[in-house]
N, C-alpha and C positions, 0 to 999 in steps of 0.2 A: 233553699235560701229558708233561715230561720225567722218565723214569726213570734213577736212577742208584743205583749200590751203596751199600748204608747199611754202608759198610766197618767191620769191628772192626778196632780200633787196640791191638795187643799189644806192649809196649814188654819185648821179651826181653833187653835189656840190664840190667835190674834183677831177673831172676829169682836171687836169691840163695837161700840155703839157707832163710832166714825170709823169702821173697819178698815185695817190696814193689808193690802194685797201684797204678798211675796210673789214676784215672779221674775222672769229673765230681763225684762226692761230696768234696768239701774234706777230709772226715774222714779219708780215706785217705792224705790226703798229709802225715800225719805218725803213719801207724800202720805196724807192722812185723807183718805177718802171716804165718801160717802157708804152708808150701811150696807151689808152684804146678806141678804136673806136667803139667797139661794147660792149655789156654788156656781162661780161665773168665772173659773180659770182652769184652763186645761192646758197641757204641755204636749204639742205637737212636733216631733222631730223625728218624721219618716225616714230621713235619709241616713241617721246615724248608724253605725255598724253595730252588732251585739255587743262587741267588747266595750264600747265607749257608753252602753246604755246607763250606767250608774251616772255616767257624768250628764247625760241628758236628763236624769231625773232630779238630780242634786246639784245641778250647776251652781245654785245661788245659796247653797248651805254645805256646813262641813259637819263631819261627823263627831260624835261626842263619846266619851267614855261611860259606860254603862255596865250593870250587872244583868245578863241576860240569862234566861233559862235556857239550858242546854237539852232539854228534853222536847222533842216535836211531837205535838197531839195531833195525829191524823184523824180528822172527823170521817165518820162512814158515810157514804151517800144515804139519802132518804130509802128506807127499808122498801117504798113503793118501786123505786128504781130497780132495784135488785130484784122483786118480785115479778116485774113485767120482764125482765132479760132474762131467759133461761140461761143462753150463752152470752159470756162477756160481749159487749159491743166495743167496736175498734174507735177509741178516741182519735180524733185527728189534728195533727199539728201542722202539717205542711198542705194546703188545699193544692188541687190540679185543675185543668181544665176551665170550665165555665166559673167555678166558685172561685179559684185563684185570680181570673181575670177581673171579676166582681169584687172581689176583696181590695185588689190592687187599685183598682178606680175608686172605692171608698176612701181608702188611705190618702189618695191624692187631693180629694174633695176636703177630707178632714184636715189636713194640712193647709189647704187653702181658705179654711174658715167657712165654708160651705156646709154647715153641720145639717141642715135640713135633709140635703141630697144625700151625704153619706149616711144618715141614719137611716133613710129609706132603703140604701143599697146593702147595708149591714143587715138590717131585717130581712132582705130577700135572701142573703146569705145563710143566715139562721135557718130560714126555711128550707132551703136546699141541702144544707149540710147541718143538721143540728147537733151532730157531735163535734164540730169544729168550736175547740176552745176558744179561740181568739177572735172568733166571729162574735161570741156572745161578751166578751171582755170589752172589744171595741166597740160596740152598739151600747153597752153601758156607758163609755164615756160620751157619746154622742148624746144620750138621754140625759145626763147630767148637764151639759151644756144647756141643752132645751128646758131644763127645769123639771122634767119628769122623774122625780127622785124615786117614787114608788117602782116605777118600770125599770130605771137603772139597777134599783136593789133587786128585783128580779134576774136581772141580765147578769150582774156578777154572782148571785147565787148560783146560777147555771153553770157557770165558768167554776166555780168553787166545787160543786158537785163532780163536774166532769174530769177536774185535775185531781180531786180526792180518789175517783173511781180509778183512773189511770194509775195512780201511784198503788192502788190496791190490788193491779191486774199485773204484778211483776212476774207472772209466770211464763209469758209472752214474750218474743223477741221483741215484736213492733212496739209493744206498751214499754219494755225496759229502754228502749230507745228513746222513748217520748219521757219517761218519767223523770230525766235528770232535767230537763227543760223546764217541765210542769213543776217542778220542786223549787227551782231558783224561781218561778214567777208567781207562786202560790202565795206568798206573803203579800204580793202586790195585790192581789185580787181582795185579800181580806182588810188591807189598809185603805182599798177603794171604797168598799163596801161599808167598813167603819166609819170613815167620814162621810159618806152619804148618809147613814143613821145619825151620825151627830147634827147635819142639819136638819133631817126629818124628824127631831126631837126624839130620838130613840137612843137615850144615852147609855143605857144599860146595855144594850146589845151592843152598841157602837163600842164600848169598853171591851166586851168579849172578844169582839173582833180584832182590835187593836192588840190586845194580850196576844192573840193567837198569831198575829201577824211578827210581834216581836219575836216569839219562841220560834217561828218558821225562819226568820231573819237570820238568827244565829249569831249576829254579832252586832256591835254599836250602830246605830242608825239615827240620824238626826231627827227626820221627817217622822218616823214612827213615835220617837219621844215627845216631839212637840205636840204632835195629835193626841197622844195618850195622856199627857198633861191635861190638856183641855178635856178629855172624856173624863178623868178622875174629878176634874174640877165641877164639871157637869153634874156628876153623881154625889157630889158633896164629900168626896174623899180627899180631904184638903191637905192632910199629911202626905199621900202618896203625890196628889199633884204639885205639892211643895217640893218633894224630891225630885220629880221629871223636869220642872221647871227650872230648878237649880242646874241640873244638869244641863239642859237646853241652853241657858244662858253661857254655862260654862265653855261652850263650845263656839260660843259667835265671837270671839277675839274683841271682846268689849264694842261689839257695834250694837247699839242700842236700837230695838224695834218695840213695837206696841205689845209685844209677847211679854216684856219686861212688866208692864203694867198690869197684865193678868198676874203675873208672877207676884206682884206687891199686893194685890188685891187677895190672893191665897194666904200671903202672910198675915194679913190683917186680921182673916177669918179664924187664924190661929193664935192672934193674940201677939204677935211679933210687930208690933207697931214701929219700932224703930227702923227694923230693915225693910218695912213696907215704906216708909218715908224716904229712904235712902234711894232705893230702886225708883220709886217715883219721881224724885227728884231729877234722876238720869233722863227719865223719859221727857221729862218737862223741858229740860234744856233744848232737845231735839225737837219736841214738839209742843211749844209754849202755847199756842193758842188752840189746841185741841180740847172741846168741850169736855169730853169725858176725863181727860189727865187734870182739868181745872176743877171738875167735880171731885175727884179722888184726892187731890191736894188740899180741897177744903175740907174733905171728911178725916182725913189724917189730921190736920191742924187741929180741927175739933177735939179729936181722940187726945191730942197732945196739950188741951189746955189753952190753946192759942184762937179763943174763940173771935175776937176782933179780926184777927188775920183770916181767920175761916170764912167769915162773912165777906170780907172783900175780896179774898179769892173766887169765891163762888159767884159772886155778883160781877165778876170779869166775863163770865159766860154770857153770850148776848142772848136777849130775851126769847126769840124764837128757839133756839136750844136748850134754854134753860129750863123752859116751862116742862120739859120731857122729865126732868128729874123730880118732879112733883106727881107724879104718875107711876104708881107700883108695878102696873103692868109692864111698864117701858124699862124699870129696873129689873124686874123678875125674867121678863121673856125676850127682852131685846139686846139690853147689854148684860143680862145674867149675873148681876151682883149678888153675892151671898149675904146672909141674913144679917152678919154684923156690919158690913157696909151699908146695907138698906138701913138699919135702924139708927145707926150714928149720921148717916146722911139727913134722914128725915129730921133730925133735930136742927140741922143747919138750914134745911127748908124752912123751918118753922122759924127761926130766928130772924130769917131775912123777910119773913110774911108772904112766900110764895104761894103757900097752900091757899091763902084767902084772897089772893089777887086775881082780878079778872084780865086775862090775856087778851090781847088783840088777836083777832082771827087771822 
């Protein structure tokens, strides 16, 4: 039986102040829900066949066209690993005996939502069989669900090292058998670690991982492009972010999501005010009461010279939510608006007197 990572997919490009979760439940596709400070969504489809794995992971998204590098860069394992092992160790794909029993038990618990129990068993699996790559990757998934992002990063890093080491061991028959499945799954490990690092405020390293995942994938992939767009935006690479967001939007069949607002914010940073405005209007038609949408529209209106309309739009935000837009830490660290958006919004906030207002607690 083939084991593969039940990869969680988190679309960080849509982590707005009132973050929108993309998931299998179609109800979430039209819902603007409270902020996400940690990764809170994992896909568990343990009964899907290997052939259906792409459908498992991308069931709610479609592929998009993209120019993907054809060269795959294999990262060498840490030198310490090579120094410690005189003879190449055997990387395990399909466990047997007690490890298989434990791993299957953990998968069932994971699929049932019993993350704590699954995490404990996956930890035991990695202790008994430290070279079992999917033990580490699945442990990483459960650690993400529990909010232990640093530990999850370590687990994915171990999985990446093991997979890379296997690919470098092509001389033996056993490693050759494993290398094809490892190569197929390696991009998922980089994707997962990259998205963890985005959530853990390590945007530069996240972008490196996501670029590596794109290269390893070797073909257009919607989830990769969307996450890379967000990583480029967080690093201030607005031109690259705009390119990725544009491609991501082109594959959605005109299905408006909060991703479109992130794309509008990037266009504003690049000075494309009219394009930003047009995208934001589409988002507002679907999510008219979302505070961040109203704040963005007010900012765009002010930039267009429609100052009265900007004030009116901004004051449509309920007081409890609107006071956040007077806080630079909120704009920088929570919704992560760029400098042009923050500067222009501050003019709106000043115009309505919110900086001097004493808010009710």
